[in-house]
Backbone as a ProteinNet text record, in pm:
[ID]
protein_1_A
[PRIMARY]
MSFGDVATKQGGGGAQQNEGGLGPLSDRLSLGVAARLSRYLQVLTQARKMGKETISSQELSEYTHVNSTQIRRDLSGFGKFGKRGVGYNVDSLVSQIRKILRTSGQHNIALFGAGHLGKAIASSDIFADHGFRVVAIFDQDESKIGQKVGPATVRHPDELKAVVEEEDIVVGVLAVPTAAAQGLADQLVEAGVKIIFNYSEALLQVPPEVTVHTSSPAVDLLYALYFYLT
[TERTIARY]
17309.3	17440.1	17450.5	17506	17519.3	17649.6	17660.3	17783.4	17901.3	17878.4	17985.5	18036.1	17944.2	17985.1	18082.7	18054.3	18140.7	18270	18260.3	18376.7	18483.7	18447.2	18546.3	18607.1	18568.9	18634.1	18774.2	18868	19004.2	19027.9	19116.4	19150.5	19229.1	19217.4	19281.3	19431.4	19482	19626.1	19687.4	19608.4	19664.6	19688.4	19773.4	19800	19679.2	19651.9	19539.8	19567.3	19460.2	19474.8	19409.2	19452.9	19382.8	19327.7	19248.5	19178.4	19272.9	19383.3	19471.2	19561.3	19606.8	19701	19645.4	19680.9	19633.9	19739.2	19696.2	19789.8	19817.7	19883.9	19914.4	19788.2	19802.2	19687.9	19615.2	19685.9	19624.1	19525.6	19534.4	19444.3	19309.8	19206.6	19075	19070.4	19017	19010.3	18909.7	18932.9	18832.9	18717.6	18605.1	18486.6	18514.9	18583	18609.2	18697.6	18803.5	18894.5	18823.1	18749.6	18677.9	18577.8	18508.3	18409	18474.7	18588.4	18655.9	18712.3	18775.9	18830.3	18718.9	18603.2	18490.1	18445.4	18448.8	18411.8	18515.2	18643.2	18747.1	18725.7	18696.7	18679	18560.8	18453.5	18336.5	18372	18443.8	18483.7	18581.4	18678.5	18778.5	18715.3	18618.9	18551.8	18478.1	18410.8	18339.8	18438.6	18549.7	18651.3	18708.7	18729.8	18781.5	18681.4	18552.6	18450.3	18446.2	18484.2	18485.6	18615.7	18707	18830.5	18946.8	18933.7	19044.7	19153.9	19277.7	19391.7	19457.1	19454.4	19513	19414.5	19432.5	19347.2	19429.4	19410.3	19486.7	19408.9	19479.2	19412	19313.5	19342.1	19251	19120.7	19131.3	19010.7	18928.9	18996.2	18926.2	18856.7	18924	18867.6	18739	18739.7	18622.6	18501	18525.7	18415	18369.1	18457.7	18424.1	18400.9	18438	18431.6	18521.9	18628.7	18731.5	18853.8	18911.3	19028.4	19139.4	19204.7	19307.9	19425.6	19454.9	19562.2	19523.2	19397.1	19349	19354.1	19321.2	19326.6	19468.6	19564.9	19704.3	19752.3	19708.5	19747.8	19689.4	19561.6	19496.6	19571	19598.4	19658.5	19805	19877.5	20020	20039.7	19935.5	19944.8	19960.1	19927.7	19936.9	20048.1	20122.7	20229.4	20231	20320.2	20333.4	20263	20146.6	20065.8	20075	20092.2	20087.7	20223.7	20226.4	20348.5	20318.6	20407.5	20388.2	20380.1	20279.8	20261.7	20188.7	20170.1	20102.1	19970.7	19972.7	19853.9	19860.8	19744.4	19735.2	19691.3	19749.5	19702.4	19570	19465.2	19329.6	19317.2	19361.5	19350.4	19423.1	19544.3	19624.1	19560.4	19508	19450.1	19319.3	19239.4	19117.8	19154.5	19254.1	19297.9	19349.3	19429.6	19488.7	19383.7	19289.9	19187.3	19095.4	19066	18983.9	19055.5	19185.7	19261.4	19257	19273.6	19271.4	19135.1	19028.3	18893.2	18851.9	18942.9	18919.8	18795.3	18777.1	18663	18706.3	18831.9	18876.4	18800.7	18774.9	18701.4	18552.5	18473.7	18330.4	18253.7	18148	18065.2	17919.1	17847.3	17710.9	17606.3	17503.6	17397.6	17261.9	17179.9	17037.7	16959.1	16873.7	16795.1	16649.5	16593.4	16452	16375.1	16273.8	16191.1	16208.6	16103.3	16107.2	16018.3	16003.8	15929.2	16017.9	15979.2	16054.8	16199.6	16218.8	16353.8	16436	16377.3	16448.1	16490	16400.1	16432.4	16545	16541.4	16647.6	16782.9	16784.5	16909.8	16961.6	16871.4	16911.4	16960.3	16909.5	16941.8	17057.2	17108.5	17215.4	17350.9	17454.4	17590.9	17633.5	17537.7	17570.2	17651.4	17620.4	17695.9	17804.5	17773.7	17868.5	18000.9	17997.1	18119.5	18217.9	18165.8	18250.7	18264.1	18234.6	18257.2	18141.8	18024.1	17906.5	17812.5	17756.8	17672.8	17537.6	17429.4	17295.2	17264.9	17264.3	17244.9	17106.4	17031.8	16897.8	16809.3	16684.5	16586.6	16462.9	16413	16297.7	16185.2	16061.3	15945.7	15829	15747.2	15633.1	15511	15516.6	15405.7	15407.4	15305.3	15299	15301	15245.8	15240.3	15378.1	15476.8	15611.4	15705.6	15669.2	15755.3	15765.3	15888.4	15913.3	15952.1	15929.1	15968.7	16120.7	16173.4	16316	16338.1	16422.9	16456.4	16607.8	16659.5	16804.2	16861.2	16960.3	17025.7	16959.3	16857.2	16801.9	16651	16598.4	16455.6	16400.1	16285.8	16226.5	16178.8	16215.8	16178.6	16096.5	16034.4	15961.3	16061.1	16041.7	16133.5	16150.2	16054.2	16066.6	16189.4	16239.9	16356.7	16489.2	16482	16601.5	16713.8	16685.7	16792.1	16869.1	16797.2	16862.6	16946.7	16894.8	16966.7	17092.3	17084.2	17201.5	17315.6	17282	17384.4	17436.7	17346.1	17386.1	17473.4	17437.7	17504.2	17611.3	17633.5	17731.8	17706.1	17584.4	17543.3	17596.1	17658.4	17716.2	17642.4	17561.6	17491.6	17345	17256.8	17115.2	17078.5	17010.9	16969.5	16817.9	16768.5	16624.5	16574.2	16503.6	16440.6	16290.1	16240.6	16101.7	16038.2	15904.4	15838.8	15887.2	15883.2	15932.1	15866.6	15736.9	15663.8	15712	15769.4	15812.9	15959	16034.5	16179.9	16225.7	16168.1	16216.3	16196.8	16080.6	16055.5	16152.7	16184.7	16279.6	16421.7	16453.5	16585	16599.5	16492.8	16495.4	16523.2	16462.1	16484.3	16629.1	16685	16824.7	16918.5	16892.3	16973.9	16963.8	16842.6	16821.9	16892.9	16902.6	16968.9	17121	17172.5	17316.5	17382.9	17304.5	17361.5	17406.4	17527.1	17585.4	17587.4	17553.9	17553.1	17419.7	17352.6	17223.5	17231.4	17198.1	17193	17045.6	17004.1	16863.6	16825.2	16738.6	16690.1	16561.2	16504.7	16382	16416.2	16311.3	16331.8	16325.9	16311	16298.8	16427.6	16414.1	16527.7	16538.8	16622.1	16627.4	16696.6	16639	16696.9	16758.4	16888.4	16959.6	17060.1	17108.9	17209.7	17339.7	17424.3	17548.9	17643.8	17639.9	17734.7	17690.7	17573.5	17520.2	17536.6	17585.4	17605.2	17487.7	17433.2	17326.3	17372.9	17356.2	17382.5	17255.6	17203.2	17080.6	17114.2	17061.4	17082.8	16955.7	16967.7	16850.6	16877	16797.2	16812.7	16798.2	16712.8	16692.5	16821.3	16894.2	17020.8	17122.1	17127.1	17219.7	17186	17055.8	17013.8	17051.2	17035.4	17074.7	17224.2	17301.5	17447.4	17480.7	17413.8	17438.1	17395.4	17283.2	17231.8	17329.5	17393.2	17491	17601.1	17654	17762.6	17712.4	17583.7	17527.1	17512.6	17478	17448.7	17571.8	17683.1	17799.9	17918.6
-1881.9	-1939.5	-1950.9	-2058.9	-2080.8	-2024.1	-2017.9	-1971.1	-2057	-2187.9	-2278.9	-2255.4	-2223.8	-2200.4	-2084.2	-1977.4	-1860.6	-1885.4	-1946	-1960.6	-2051.1	-2141.3	-2234.2	-2188.6	-2071.5	-2019.4	-1972.2	-1987.4	-1943.8	-1808.8	-1729.9	-1600.5	-1619.4	-1522.2	-1530.1	-1546.6	-1653.3	-1673.1	-1722.8	-1736.2	-1777.1	-1926.3	-1966.9	-2108.8	-2176.9	-2298.8	-2373.9	-2412.7	-2422	-2460.4	-2595.1	-2666.5	-2787.4	-2771.4	-2870.7	-2859.7	-2862.4	-2935.2	-2950.2	-2831.3	-2767.7	-2658.3	-2529.4	-2417.1	-2288.6	-2223.5	-2171.3	-2107.7	-1965.2	-1887.6	-1748.1	-1668.3	-1557.6	-1475.9	-1424.4	-1409.1	-1356.1	-1454	-1584.6	-1685.1	-1679.6	-1721.6	-1734.2	-1863.2	-1856	-1973.3	-2073.7	-2200.4	-2301.9	-2288.1	-2346.1	-2336.9	-2393.6	-2510.3	-2572.7	-2487.7	-2431.9	-2348	-2222.2	-2156.5	-2034.2	-2062.2	-2176.3	-2211.5	-2235.1	-2305.5	-2333.1	-2205.4	-2121.7	-1997	-1910	-1910.4	-1832.8	-1885.7	-2017	-2076.3	-2042.4	-2046.5	-2009.2	-1863.4	-1777.7	-1635.3	-1612.1	-1686.5	-1673.1	-1706.4	-1816.9	-1857.9	-1757.1	-1713.6	-1618.6	-1485.6	-1440.5	-1313.5	-1322.8	-1434.7	-1452.8	-1467.1	-1537.2	-1554.1	-1418.5	-1332.4	-1198	-1119.3	-1131	-1060.8	-1112.3	-1239.1	-1298.3	-1268.1	-1198.1	-1157.4	-1252.4	-1354.8	-1449.1	-1383.5	-1401.1	-1344.6	-1446.8	-1573.7	-1679.5	-1795.8	-1874.9	-1992.1	-2098.7	-2223.4	-2332.2	-2391.6	-2466.3	-2533.5	-2637.1	-2696.6	-2793.9	-2727.6	-2607.9	-2535	-2497.5	-2450.3	-2418.4	-2542	-2656.1	-2781.5	-2817.8	-2799.9	-2834.6	-2749.4	-2622.1	-2531.8	-2541.1	-2584.9	-2585.7	-2724.5	-2829.4	-2968.5	-2990.5	-2912.4	-2933.1	-2990.5	-3094.2	-3158.3	-3056.3	-3065.3	-2967.1	-2968.8	-3085.1	-3092.9	-3013.5	-3024.5	-2949	-2798.9	-2759.7	-2618.4	-2565.1	-2639	-2595	-2589	-2686.4	-2687.6	-2566.9	-2537.8	-2422.3	-2293.3	-2273.3	-2146.8	-2135.1	-2247	-2241.5	-2209.2	-2232	-2200.6	-2052.2	-1968.5	-1823.2	-1760.7	-1842.1	-1787.1	-1854.8	-1809.8	-1868.3	-1777.5	-1821.6	-1738.7	-1780.6	-1908.7	-1955.8	-1994.2	-2018	-2062.7	-2193.9	-2291.1	-2421.1	-2405.6	-2465	-2458.1	-2333.1	-2237.1	-2112	-2098.1	-2129.8	-2116.6	-1993.8	-1949.7	-1835.9	-1711.4	-1597.8	-1471.2	-1438.2	-1422.7	-1406.9	-1281.2	-1166.8	-1041.6	-1050.2	-1102.7	-1111.7	-1205.1	-1317.3	-1414.5	-1363.8	-1292.2	-1230.2	-1137.1	-1053.5	-958.2	-1028.8	-1133.2	-1203.9	-1278.7	-1344.4	-1419.3	-1324	-1210.1	-1112.5	-1063.9	-1048.3	-1009.5	-1120.6	-1244.5	-1358.3	-1369.3	-1349.9	-1356.7	-1227.9	-1128.6	-999.3	-930.1	-938.9	-874.4	-762.3	-718.8	-605.5	-481.4	-391.7	-269.9	-285.3	-191.7	-187.1	-220.2	-301.8	-339.9	-314.3	-247.7	-205.6	-305.4	-321.7	-420.3	-352	-403.2	-367.3	-487.7	-465.9	-573.4	-562.3	-671.3	-676.3	-751	-686.1	-748.7	-683.7	-617.2	-552	-625.6	-756.3	-839.5	-883	-990	-1035.3	-1070.8	-1146.6	-1185.9	-1065.4	-980.6	-861.7	-771	-751.2	-667	-727.7	-860.2	-927.6	-910.5	-923.9	-908.6	-766.3	-669.2	-528	-481.8	-541.8	-496	-571.4	-673.9	-755.3	-718.1	-780.6	-759.4	-866.9	-947.3	-1063.3	-1027.8	-913.3	-870.6	-769.9	-681.1	-575.7	-631.8	-746.1	-808.5	-842.8	-857.2	-898.8	-790	-666.2	-555.6	-524	-582.9	-553.5	-460	-363.3	-263.1	-254.6	-273.3	-259.3	-109.8	-60.7	83	115.2	11.8	35.9	-85.2	-59.7	-165.7	-136.2	-239.6	-222.6	-317.8	-270.7	-355.9	-303.1	-395.2	-355.7	-318.6	-347.3	-314.2	-164.3	-94	51.5	94.6	10.7	47.4	47.3	-19.5	-26.4	79.9	137.3	236.2	360.9	405.6	520.8	483.1	356.8	311.5	297.3	316.1	297.2	152.7	81.4	-56.2	-65.9	-88.8	-89.3	45.6	46.7	172.5	245.9	186.4	244.1	261.9	344.1	368	283.8	220.3	132.9	215.5	167.5	233.1	138.3	194.6	112.6	58.1	-65.1	-123.1	-41	45.6	129.2	220.7	245	332.1	257	126	41.9	89.5	109.2	140.6	266.3	370.3	494.8	474.5	396.8	374.3	290.5	191.3	108.4	195.6	291.4	380.9	477.5	533.4	631.6	570	450.2	387.2	285.7	267.1	170.5	32.5	-15.8	-143.7	-259.4	-356.5	-470.8	-601.8	-604.2	-726.8	-696.5	-783.6	-776.9	-896.4	-872.9	-980.7	-993.3	-1112.9	-1137	-1208.9	-1134.6	-1192.8	-1179	-1246.7	-1230.3	-1367.5	-1373.6	-1500.5	-1554.8	-1685.5	-1751.4	-1696.5	-1670.5	-1625.1	-1489.6	-1409.2	-1274.2	-1269.5	-1374.8	-1369.1	-1349.6	-1423.4	-1413.9	-1273.8	-1214.7	-1080.2	-978	-989.6	-896.9	-923.5	-1050.7	-1083.5	-1020.7	-1025	-963.1	-813.1	-747.8	-604.5	-576.1	-661.6	-644.5	-658.9	-758.5	-779.2	-658.3	-610.4	-494.4	-370.6	-361.3	-245.9	-258.2	-374.8	-391.6	-463.9	-518.9	-592.9	-730.9	-770.1	-894.5	-1008.5	-980.1	-1084.1	-1079.7	-1194.7	-1204	-1312.2	-1274.5	-1369.1	-1396.5	-1521.1	-1557.8	-1638.3	-1582.4	-1653.6	-1730.3	-1715.3	-1786.5	-1924.3	-2005	-2137.3	-2134.6	-2017.2	-2005.4	-2046.5	-2115.8	-2149.7	-2038.5	-1941.3	-1819.2	-1842	-1781.4	-1782.8	-1646	-1643	-1516.8	-1535.5	-1426.1	-1436.2	-1497.8	-1549.1	-1616.3	-1529.6	-1398.1	-1311.3	-1276.1	-1323.1	-1293.7	-1416.2	-1393.7	-1501.4	-1505.7	-1624.7	-1643.7	-1742.9	-1705.6	-1799.7	-1809.5	-1931.4	-1953.4	-2012.2	-1949.7	-1996.5	-2064.2	-2190.7	-2266.6	-2329.6	-2296.2	-2360.9	-2511.8	-2559.9	-2704.3	-2772.7	-2710.8	-2767.5	-2771.1	-2663	-2658.7	-2766.9	-2790.6	-2895.1	-3033.7	-3054.9	-3183	-3206.6	-3099.5	-3107.2	-3145.4	-3080.4	-3110.2	-3252.7	-3295.1	-3429.9	-3536.7	-3509.1	-3603.6	-3630.9	-3524.7	-3541.9	-3610.7	-3591.1	-3657	-3805.9	-3843.9	-3984.8	-4064.3	-3996.6	-4069.8	-4056.9
7349.2	7385.8	7537.3	7582.9	7727.2	7778.9	7912.7	7976.2	7932.6	7926.2	7889.5	7748.4	7655.3	7516.8	7507.6	7581.6	7576.3	7651	7767.9	7855.6	7797.1	7706.1	7654.3	7523.4	7472.3	7352.6	7388	7295.5	7320.1	7256	7316.2	7259.3	7131.2	7040.9	6911.4	6923.6	6863.6	6859.2	6988.2	7097.4	7225.9	7230.8	7322	7338.5	7397.5	7354.8	7408.6	7552.6	7633.5	7773.8	7794	7896.8	7934.1	8073.2	8113.3	8241.5	8359.9	8349	8464	8487.7	8380.2	8397.1	8341.5	8399.7	8355.4	8268.1	8155.4	8064.6	8106.3	8020.7	8051	8075	8147.5	8183.2	8060.2	7946	7826	7764.5	7798.5	7743.6	7814	7740.7	7802.4	7883.1	8003.3	8089.6	8035.6	8063.7	8033.1	8132.4	8097.8	8184.3	8323.1	8329	8457.9	8547.2	8490	8567.9	8616.4	8527.2	8564.5	8675.2	8665.8	8766.7	8902.6	8902.3	9029.2	9090.6	9009.6	9062.8	9121.4	9057.4	9109.2	9244.5	9261	9389.5	9496.6	9459.2	9555.4	9598.9	9501.5	9531.1	9624.7	9604.3	9691.9	9836.6	9855.7	9990.4	10050.8	9971.6	10020.8	10060.3	9981	10011.8	10144.7	10166.4	10293	10408.1	10384.5	10488.5	10528.9	10432.1	10461.9	10546.2	10514.6	10592.7	10736.5	10754.6	10888.9	10963	10898.5	10965.6	10950.8	10865.9	10846.4	10762.7	10804.9	10731.9	10640	10679.4	10597.1	10587.5	10481.6	10461.7	10390.7	10426.5	10365.6	10248.3	10164	10053.1	10105.5	10221.3	10279.3	10324.2	10381.3	10420.5	10297.6	10193.8	10069.1	10013.5	10025.3	9976.1	10050.2	10182.3	10262.8	10228.1	10193.4	10161.5	10016.5	9927.2	9784.6	9726.9	9800.9	9752.7	9631.9	9623.4	9521.5	9592	9534.7	9594.5	9618.9	9735.7	9771.5	9673.5	9617.1	9516.1	9392.2	9352.1	9235.7	9263.4	9385.7	9423.2	9410.7	9466.1	9458.8	9313.6	9232.8	9091.9	9018.8	9044.6	8981.5	9013.4	9141.2	9183.4	9142.4	9145.7	9110	8962.1	8880.8	8740.3	8712.6	8810.9	8793.8	8877.6	8951.2	9034.3	9169.4	9254.8	9388.2	9488.1	9535.2	9624.5	9771.4	9798.8	9936.2	9991.5	10122.6	10189.9	10261.1	10242.1	10305.2	10457.1	10516.4	10660.3	10707.4	10619.2	10655.5	10580	10452.1	10369.3	10280.7	10236.2	10145.6	10221.3	10186.8	10240.2	10173.5	10251.4	10196.8	10111.8	10163.5	10088.1	9954.4	9957.5	9836.3	9734.4	9781.2	9689.7	9629.6	9707.6	9653.3	9538.1	9560.7	9458.8	9334	9352.8	9240	9158.6	9226	9152.3	9076.8	9136.2	9064.1	8938.3	8945.1	8825.7	8720.9	8767.6	8675.8	8606.7	8684	8628.4	8556.5	8562.2	8495.7	8550.4	8681.4	8745.5	8839	8827.9	8908.7	8863.8	8956.3	8922.5	8949.6	8897.8	8923.5	8796.1	8808.6	8695.1	8731.5	8642.7	8672.7	8623.9	8706.5	8681.9	8670.5	8577.1	8571.3	8621.1	8719.8	8780.7	8737.4	8687.7	8651	8758.9	8813.4	8914.6	9049.7	9096.3	9227.6	9326.8	9305.6	9399.9	9514.4	9581.7	9699.5	9664	9554.6	9516.4	9473.5	9391.4	9344.9	9459.1	9554.6	9670.4	9752.9	9768.7	9845.4	9777.2	9644.2	9569	9579.6	9558.9	9558.8	9695.5	9801.9	9937.1	10001.4	9932.1	9991.5	9933.6	9989.7	9941.5	9842.6	9794.3	9712.7	9589.2	9527.7	9410.3	9447.2	9540.6	9577.4	9626.4	9695	9745.9	9634.7	9512.8	9401.2	9294.5	9331.6	9239.8	9147.5	9172.4	9090.9	9167	9096.3	9160.7	9089.4	9165.2	9108.2	9095.3	8972	8948.8	8894.9	8853.5	8799.7	8825.1	8862.6	8886.2	8801.7	8735	8647.5	8686.7	8670.9	8695.1	8611.7	8560.5	8478.8	8561.9	8691	8781.1	8810.3	8760.2	8775.9	8921.9	9010.9	9153.1	9218.5	9155.7	9213.2	9158	9044.5	8980.3	9068.1	9089.2	9175.4	9316.3	9354.4	9487.7	9496.5	9614.8	9640.4	9685.1	9612.2	9647.9	9655.8	9775.3	9790.8	9750.6	9663	9625.8	9509.8	9448.1	9325.1	9332.8	9240.9	9228.5	9114.4	9135.6	9034.6	8914.4	8795	8670.1	8583.5	8478.9	8382.4	8280.3	8231.7	8133.5	8005.5	7975.3	7855.3	7861.4	7983	7999.9	7985.5	7963.2	7968.8	7877.5	7749.9	7655.6	7695.6	7734.9	7774.6	7899.9	7995.7	8121.7	8098.3	8010.5	7978.5	7927.8	7841.6	7786.8	7892.7	7972.7	8074.2	8182	8225.7	8340.4	8300.5	8171.1	8122.9	8184	8169.1	8227.7	8143.1	8209.3	8139	8167	8275.1	8313.9	8342.3	8292.3	8327.1	8412.2	8523.6	8613.8	8609	8579.5	8569.7	8694.4	8780.1	8898.9	8879.7	8775.5	8731.4	8709.7	8696.8	8664.8	8530.3	8516.5	8395.3	8269.3	8274.8	8156.9	8105.3	8193.6	8154.3	8111.3	8138.1	8122.6	7977.9	7883.1	7745.2	7687	7710.4	7659.7	7715.2	7843.8	7905.8	7857.5	7835.2	7778.9	7639.9	7562.2	7429.2	7440.1	7539.4	7558.4	7598.9	7683.8	7724.4	7603.8	7520.6	7401	7308.6	7289.6	7202.7	7256.9	7389.3	7452.1	7450.5	7409.6	7399.1	7513.9	7607.4	7721.1	7673.7	7709.7	7659.5	7760.5	7887	7990.3	8063.2	8069.9	8138.2	8244.9	8367.3	8478.9	8506.3	8489.8	8488.4	8612.6	8696.9	8814.8	8786.9	8667.3	8634.1	8578.1	8551.6	8493.8	8341.5	8282.1	8137.1	8066.7	7953.7	7868.1	7764.8	7795.2	7715.5	7581.4	7478	7344.2	7317.5	7296.5	7274.5	7160	7102.1	6996.1	7048.4	6958.2	6998.6	7080	7059.1	7129.5	7271	7312.1	7445.6	7535.3	7655.7	7753.6	7850.6	7872	7970.9	8075.5	8201.3	8311.3	8394.3	8408.6	8485.6	8622	8726	8862.7	8912.3	8949.8	8995.5	9131.6	9232.6	9364	9355.7	9263.6	9249.6	9205.9	9113.3	9067.1	9180.7	9259.1	9372.8	9474.9	9496.5	9590.2	9537.7	9407.5	9348.8	9365.5	9347.8	9364.8	9509.3	9606	9747.3	9780.1	9722.6	9749.2	9698.8	9586.6	9532.6	9634.6	9697.3	9794.7	9921.1	9952.4	10070.6	10047.8	9924.8	9894.7	9852.6	9821.6	9772.1	9867.2
[MASK]
++++++++++++++++++++++++++++++++++++++++++++++++++++++++++++++++++++++++++++++++++++++++++++++++++++++++++++++++++++++++++++++++++++++++++++++++++++++++++++++++++++++++++++++++++++++++++++++++++++++++++++++++++++++++++++++++++++++

């Protein structure tokens, strides 16, 4: 099942939502709304790190390539956050969007792959900025097991199931070669992990209750190229 398949399901008994307007907080967001709010949150988080206290919908539009009218419509669906002529308070909006996306609090991650990409992920703030914490790193290379990478020590994948239970891991991140990805995804599913973030090019096959999101630099470049050419 893809990210889109899960994100567009509606909560039991809740009112249906459309793309233009956001329903009550109890409803599940549509894929488009969730994607846009996530982009707003990424920009706001970076703006806060840079010391910005307020940001306008036009500034958000320039960084996200989402029309400023759409941004105001998205945010107004959950309440009145900004002030005309002043913009949005960055700290407040970060907090509110995290609540809307239900990502408040701490969420633990298991990372597969202690190579160059895995080390870069484990040592950066890319996940920590949004409440995700890499608590376990796995690699099949015996020479890497026991090494310290970022905040965690590299373990063998055979320990996965026990670590998932001990650390309450909710997300598995695959920073591994394409050929290894499906087997590791199978292990994550067997261990009870319901969300897999895939950095490989593998088209992962997982049960319907498991969400897979694949991140591809090539896709991001194609997206950027579209805006350059149009």
